[in-house]
C-alpha positions as CSV (number, residue, x, y, z in Angstrom):
1,M,-172.8,-236.0,-48.2
2,S,-169.1,-235.2,-46.6
3,E,-168.4,-232.1,-44.7
4,W,-166.0,-229.5,-46.0
5,V,-162.5,-229.8,-43.9
6,D,-160.2,-226.8,-43.7
7,V,-156.6,-228.0,-44.9
8,S,-155.5,-226.3,-41.8
9,E,-156.4,-228.6,-40.1
10,R,-156.0,-232.1,-42.5
11,L,-155.1,-233.1,-45.5
12,P,-157.1,-236.3,-47.2
13,K,-155.2,-239.4,-46.1
14,D,-152.5,-240.8,-47.8
15,N,-153.1,-243.6,-50.2
16,S,-151.1,-245.3,-53.4
17,G,-152.9,-243.3,-55.4
18,W,-154.4,-240.0,-56.7
19,E,-158.2,-239.4,-55.4
20,R,-161.0,-237.0,-56.3
21,Y,-162.3,-234.5,-54.0
22,I,-164.2,-231.3,-54.6
23,V,-162.2,-228.1,-53.1
24,T,-162.8,-224.4,-52.5
25,V,-159.7,-222.5,-54.2
26,V,-159.4,-218.5,-52.8
27,S,-157.5,-216.5,-56.0
28,Y,-155.7,-214.2,-53.5
29,R,-154.0,-211.4,-54.8
30,N,-152.4,-209.3,-51.5
31,G,-152.3,-205.5,-51.1
32,D,-149.2,-204.2,-53.3
33,P,-148.9,-200.7,-55.1
34,Y,-147.6,-202.6,-58.0
35,N,-150.7,-204.4,-58.4
36,P,-152.8,-203.4,-61.0
37,F,-155.8,-204.6,-58.8
38,G,-154.7,-201.2,-56.5
39,D,-153.6,-201.8,-53.2
40,E,-156.4,-203.2,-51.4
41,G,-156.4,-206.7,-52.9
42,Y,-158.8,-208.8,-53.4
43,E,-160.1,-212.6,-53.4
44,E,-162.5,-214.6,-55.1
45,V,-163.8,-217.5,-54.2
46,F,-164.5,-220.9,-56.8
47,V,-165.6,-224.6,-55.9
48,L,-164.3,-227.0,-57.9
49,P,-163.6,-230.8,-58.7
50,A,-159.9,-231.8,-58.0
51,I,-157.4,-234.4,-58.0
52,Y,-154.9,-234.9,-55.0
53,D,-151.5,-236.6,-54.9
54,S,-151.0,-237.8,-51.3
55,K,-147.3,-238.3,-51.9
56,Q,-146.5,-235.6,-53.4
57,K,-149.1,-233.3,-51.6
58,I,-150.4,-231.8,-54.7
59,W,-153.6,-230.8,-55.8
60,H,-154.2,-230.5,-59.4
61,L,-156.9,-228.4,-60.4
62,D,-158.3,-228.3,-64.2
63,W,-159.6,-224.3,-64.6
64,G,-161.0,-225.7,-68.2
65,D,-158.7,-223.5,-70.3
66,Y,-155.3,-224.7,-68.3
67,K,-154.6,-226.7,-65.6
68,E,-152.8,-225.8,-62.7
69,E,-151.0,-227.4,-59.6
70,L,-151.2,-226.4,-56.1
71,N,-148.7,-227.3,-53.0
72,A,-151.4,-228.7,-50.7
73,L,-148.8,-227.4,-47.7
74,I,-149.5,-223.9,-48.4
75,T,-152.3,-222.6,-46.7
76,I,-153.7,-218.5,-47.1
77,D,-151.9,-217.5,-44.1
78,D,-148.8,-218.5,-46.7
79,C,-149.8,-217.0,-49.5
80,S,-147.3,-214.3,-51.5
81,I,-148.8,-211.1,-53.5
82,S,-150.7,-213.1,-56.2
83,E,-151.5,-216.7,-55.4
84,N,-154.2,-219.1,-55.9
85,V,-154.7,-221.8,-53.1
86,V,-156.8,-224.5,-51.6
87,T,-158.6,-224.1,-48.6
88,H,-161.2,-227.1,-47.6
89,W,-161.9,-229.9,-49.7
90,M,-164.6,-232.6,-49.6
91,E,-165.0,-236.3,-50.4
92,Y,-166.4,-236.5,-54.6
93,P,-169.6,-238.0,-53.6
94,K,-170.8,-241.3,-54.5
95,P,-172.9,-241.4,-57.7
96,P,-177.0,-241.7,-57.6
97,E,-178.8,-245.0,-57.3
98,I,-180.8,-245.8,-60.3
99,F,-183.3,-248.3,-60.3
100,G,-181.8,-249.5,-56.5
101,T,-178.2,-250.2,-58.2
102,L,-174.9,-247.5,-58.5
103,Y,-175.2,-246.0,-62.0
104,R,-172.8,-247.7,-64.4
105,G,-171.2,-245.7,-67.5
106,K,-171.3,-246.9,-70.8
107,D,-168.7,-249.2,-70.6
108,G,-170.5,-251.5,-67.7
109,N,-167.9,-250.4,-64.9
110,S,-169.5,-248.4,-61.8
111,N,-168.4,-245.8,-61.6
112,D,-168.5,-245.1,-57.4
113,N,-164.6,-244.5,-57.3
114,I,-165.2,-241.1,-59.7
């Protein structure tokens, strides 16, 4: 399996389409006296699948209840008072081999580019 890559070191390679990755998202709330969470702020960390658009440098996240697009060029050091940011990414794993071949879905197509 791939290793985590810090977005401040590099982003996924440019390609002609959208690619799936696994990302770490920090929900960052900076200290601010007008912040309902208090002036100390907080962070929450999530790991979830994402789609990366290398042409526009945008992460597309699906939180279940809502979808979110994050600018891939914004790092945690660039966060505003209240923001979600992708800090790390890794390649999506290949599906498991079953009986010596890659798993194929009900439609008969390989899922190795999921």
